[in-house]
C-alpha positions in Angstrom: -3.2 16.4 13.8 -0.3 17.9 12.0 2.7 15.9 10.7 5.6 18.4 10.2 8.9 18.0 8.4 11.8 20.3 7.8 13.0 19.9 4.2 16.6 20.7 3.0 17.3 20.8 -0.7 20.4 18.8 -1.4 23.3 20.4 -3.3 22.8 20.2 -7.1 19.0 20.3 -6.9 16.5 23.0 -6.9 13.5 23.7 -4.8 11.3 23.2 -7.9 12.7 19.6 -8.2 11.4 18.7 -4.8 8.1 20.6 -5.3 7.3 18.5 -8.3 7.9 15.3 -6.4 6.0 16.6 -3.3 3.0 17.5 -5.4 2.9 14.0 -7.0 3.3 12.2 -3.7 0.7 14.4 -2.0 -1.9 13.7 -4.7 -1.6 10.0 -4.0 -1.6 10.4 -0.2 -4.5 12.8 -0.2 -6.8 10.1 -1.6 -6.6 8.2 1.7 -9.3 8.5 4.3 -8.6 11.1 6.9 -6.2 13.2 4.8 -7.0 16.9 5.1 -4.3 18.4 2.8 -0.7 19.3 2.9 1.2 22.6 2.6 4.8 23.4 1.6 6.3 26.6 3.1 9.5 28.3 2.0 11.9 29.5 4.6 12.4 33.3 4.4 16.1 34.0 3.7 17.1 30.4 3.3 16.2 29.2 -0.2 17.3 25.6 0.5 14.9 25.1 3.4 11.2 24.4 3.5 8.6 23.1 6.0 6.0 20.6 4.9 2.9 20.3 7.0 0.4 17.5 6.4 -3.0 17.7 8.1 -5.0 14.6 9.1 -8.2 13.9 11.0 -6.3 11.7 13.4 -2.9 10.0 13.9 -4.6 6.6 13.6 -6.0 7.5 10.1 -2.6 8.8 9.1 -0.8 5.7 10.3 -3.4 3.5 8.5 -2.9 5.5 5.3 0.9 5.0 5.5 0.4 1.3 6.0 -2.1 1.1 3.2 0.3 2.8 0.8 3.5 0.9 1.7 3.3 -1.3 -1.4 2.2 1.5 -3.8 4.8 1.3 -6.7 4.2 4.8 -7.9 4.8 6.2 -4.4 7.9 4.0 -4.0 9.4 5.5 -7.1 8.6 9.0 -6.0 10.2 8.4 -2.6 13.4 7.0 -4.3 13.6 10.2 -6.4 12.9 12.4 -3.3 15.7 10.8 -1.3 18.2 12.1 -3.9 16.8 15.6 -3.9 16.2 16.4 -0.3 17.0 15.6 3.3 14.0 15.3 5.6 14.0 16.1 9.3 10.8 14.9 10.9 10.0 17.6 13.4 7.1 15.6 14.9 3.4 14.8 15.1 1.3 17.6 16.7 -2.2 17.8 17.9 -4.5 20.5 16.8 -4.0 23.7 19.0 -5.6 23.9 22.3 -5.1 27.7 22.5 -5.4 30.1 19.7 -4.8 33.9 19.7 -6.4 35.6 16.8 -5.5 39.0 15.3 -8.3 40.6 17.2 -6.6 39.3 20.4 -9.5 36.9 20.9 -8.6 33.8 22.9 -10.3 30.7 21.8 -10.0 27.5 23.8 -10.6 24.6 21.3 
């Protein structure tokens, strides 16, 4: 499953300020069972916008990881810093694709 956020850099901060926090947060979260990595994408033409996509084996494992980490002091400090630097808009939780069209125009039904 994918957990997707739109990220807006708050005035007075730089994208690099957030990227540093995101990387530190991600290193903690990615140690949890079911974590499959996370990616941060820049918005073309809008330097203050990004999309963060976290991949998990399942929603249940992601939810368990979030619950397991709720008392992690290092993560709490990072979240407090992040809340000053960015505004997050949770776009949603998405299943893996059922339909994929590849460059070769090959249709794969997952």
